[in-house]
LOTORLO-757256 format. One record per residue: residue in one letter; z, y, x of N, C-alpha, C, O in turn. Coordinates in nm, 3 decimals, padded with zeros to 5 digits, m for minus. Layout:
N
SITE drenro     npz     npy     npx    capz    capy    capx     cpz     cpy     cpx     opz     opy     opx
SITE      A       Z       Y       X       Z       Y       X       Z       Y       X       Z       Y       X
...
END
This chain:
57
SITE drenro     npz     npy     npx    capz    capy    capx     cpz     cpy     cpx     opz     opy     opx
SITE      X m05.796  02.391 m00.168 m05.852  02.563 m00.149 m05.977  02.528 m00.063 m06.014  02.425 m00.006
SITE      X m06.029  02.658 m00.078 m06.180  02.680 m00.041 m06.171  02.715  00.091 m06.052  02.746  00.097
SITE      X m06.231  02.738  00.238 m06.236  02.806  00.327 m06.272  02.885  00.319 m06.363  02.846  00.245
SITE      X m06.299  03.028  00.334 m06.368  03.078  00.335 m06.440  03.109  00.492 m06.358  03.070  00.575
SITE      X m06.570  03.169  00.567 m06.587  03.156  00.645 m06.602  03.314  00.696 m06.704  03.384  00.695
SITE      X m06.450  03.351  00.747 m06.536  03.492  00.836 m06.652  03.533  00.918 m06.735  03.463  00.976
SITE      X m06.639  03.677  00.912 m06.799  03.758  00.903 m06.716  03.858  00.953 m06.624  03.916  00.895
SITE      X m06.782  03.879  01.126 m06.735  04.051  01.089 m06.835  04.123  01.071 m06.953  04.093  01.056
SITE      X m06.757  04.266  01.074 m06.836  04.387  00.963 m06.900  04.492  01.116 m06.913  04.494  01.238
SITE      X m06.917  04.554  01.011 m07.057  04.680  01.086 m06.929  04.723  01.212 m06.956  04.721  01.333
SITE      X m06.809  04.756  01.167 m06.697  04.832  01.254 m06.666  04.774  01.353 m06.645  04.826  01.463
SITE      X m06.656  04.604  01.311 m06.605  04.552  01.350 m06.718  04.538  01.506 m06.666  04.565  01.615
SITE      X m06.831  04.507  01.502 m06.955  04.487  01.536 m06.929  04.594  01.666 m06.899  04.586  01.785
SITE      X m06.961  04.697  01.568 m07.014  04.864  01.642 m06.866  04.861  01.785 m06.895  04.863  01.905
SITE      X m06.759  04.856  01.749 m06.643  04.769  01.811 m06.660  04.741  01.977 m06.629  04.806  02.077
SITE      X m06.705  04.652  01.961 m06.719  04.513  02.067 m06.844  04.616  02.093 m06.837  04.662  02.208
SITE      X m06.919  04.649  02.044 m07.105  04.710  02.175 m07.015  04.799  02.239 m06.992  04.814  02.359
SITE      X m06.964  04.860  02.131 m06.899  04.991  02.289 m06.789  04.937  02.341 m06.810  04.933  02.462
SITE      X m06.667  04.887  02.315 m06.611  04.824  02.445 m06.714  04.765  02.562 m06.708  04.821  02.671
SITE      X m06.785  04.682  02.549 m06.871  04.612  02.626 m06.952  04.707  02.713 m07.001  04.668  02.819
SITE      X m06.964  04.821  02.673 m07.043  04.937  02.732 m06.925  04.988  02.840 m06.947  04.998  02.960
SITE      X m06.825  05.012  02.790 m06.699  05.012  02.853 m06.672  05.013  02.981 m06.634  05.093  03.066
SITE      X m06.724  04.825  02.966 m06.667  04.769  03.141 m06.776  04.730  03.156 m06.803  04.611  03.175
SITE      X m06.827  04.789  03.152 m07.009  04.785  03.198 m07.022  04.922  03.287 m07.104  04.952  03.374
SITE      X m06.911  04.993  03.231 m06.951  05.099  03.327 m07.086  05.228  03.219 m07.112  05.339  03.265
SITE      X m07.118  05.201  03.148 m07.268  05.292  03.067 m07.182  05.379  02.957 m07.245  05.466  02.898
SITE      X m07.051  05.364  02.924 m06.974  05.394  02.806 m07.002  05.558  02.881 m06.980  05.590  02.998
SITE      X m07.065  05.661  02.748 m07.051  05.818  02.772 m06.980  05.848  02.669 m06.954  05.772  02.576
SITE      X m06.932  05.999  02.685 m06.864  06.071  02.589 m06.996  06.131  02.502 m07.114  06.097  02.495
SITE      X m06.929  06.222  02.448 m07.051  06.338  02.340 m07.076  06.432  02.418 m07.170  06.491  02.363
SITE      X m07.045  06.503  02.545 m07.023  06.556  02.654 m07.216  06.552  02.694 m07.316  06.623  02.690
SITE      X m07.168  06.408  02.731 m07.194  06.291  02.849 m07.155  06.284  03.012 m07.217  06.274  03.117
SITE      X m07.034  06.295  02.975 m06.986  06.246  03.073 m06.959  06.143  03.097 m06.888  06.112  03.001
SITE      X m06.966  06.032  03.182 m06.891  05.873  03.216 m06.736  05.903  03.144 m06.646  05.987  03.155
SITE      X m06.762  05.783  03.068 m06.609  05.767  03.030 m06.523  05.683  03.095 m06.539  05.568  03.055
SITE      X m06.405  05.696  03.212 m06.323  05.598  03.260 m06.204  05.581  03.244 m06.125  05.527  03.322
SITE      X m06.182  05.629  03.135 m06.034  05.629  03.089 m06.027  05.526  02.945 m06.079  05.561  02.839
SITE      X m05.952  05.390  02.964 m05.954  05.295  02.856 m05.953  05.335  02.763 m06.042  05.293  02.688
SITE      X m05.829  05.470  02.689 m05.742  05.488  02.594 m05.921  05.574  02.499 m05.973  05.567  02.388
SITE      X m05.954  05.654  02.650 m06.080  05.730  02.532 m06.175  05.671  02.457 m06.238  05.708  02.358
SITE      X m06.174  05.486  02.576 m06.292  05.445  02.490 m06.256  05.393  02.389 m06.333  05.388  02.293
SITE      X m06.154  05.349  02.384 m06.073  05.273  02.279 m06.121  05.339  02.121 m06.182  05.284  02.029
SITE      X m06.052  05.510  02.138 m06.099  05.602  02.031 m06.278  05.654  02.030 m06.341  05.673  01.926
SITE      X m06.325  05.668  02.145 m06.479  05.617  02.062 m06.493  05.495  01.972 m06.552  05.507  01.864
SITE      X m06.455  05.410  02.000 m06.489  05.278  01.972 m06.447  05.299  01.844 m06.539  05.322  01.766
SITE      X m06.312  05.298  01.788 m06.298  05.332  01.656 m06.368  05.459  01.584 m06.385  05.477  01.464
SITE      X m06.387  05.503  01.642 m06.443  05.644  01.562 m06.625  05.642  01.537 m06.688  05.705  01.452
SITE      X m06.687  05.529  01.663 m06.809  05.477  01.643 m06.772  05.400  01.517 m06.795  05.455  01.409
SITE      X m06.713  05.266  01.518 m06.723  05.208  01.388 m06.669  05.236  01.251 m06.660  05.153  01.161
SITE      X m06.637  05.346  01.246 m06.524  05.435  01.094 m06.721  05.479  01.111 m06.731  05.503  00.991
SITE      X m06.830  05.498  01.153 m06.927  05.594  01.122 m07.028  05.478  01.084 m07.127  05.499  01.014
SITE      X m06.988  05.329  01.145 m07.113  05.228  01.107 m07.086  05.231  00.964 m07.176  05.257  00.884
SITE      X m06.934  05.198  00.916 m06.901  05.138  00.859 m06.908  05.198  00.650 m06.903  05.141  00.541
SITE      X m06.923  05.365  00.714 m06.964  05.444  00.622 m07.166  05.447  00.585 m07.243  05.459  00.489
SITE      X m07.168  05.432  00.708 m07.354  05.426  00.693 m07.423  05.284  00.638 m07.544  05.258  00.640
SITE      X m07.313  05.195  00.587 m07.317  05.018  00.539 m07.343  05.074  00.388 m07.440  05.056  00.315
SITE      X m07.225  05.149  00.366 m07.190  05.151  00.197 m07.333  05.225  00.177 m07.371  05.257  00.065
END
């Protein structure tokens, strides 16, 4: 049985970048306000991940 290498998709990479921005306190919402709610940060991360996925196709 062959082992396959696991690579991150564009969506996973984008989600990681967005969550790092949130942890540093640099993540902003669409209106430009600073994001302080972790649930909102996750929602933004998944949304931007979907957009990155569409852009790659």
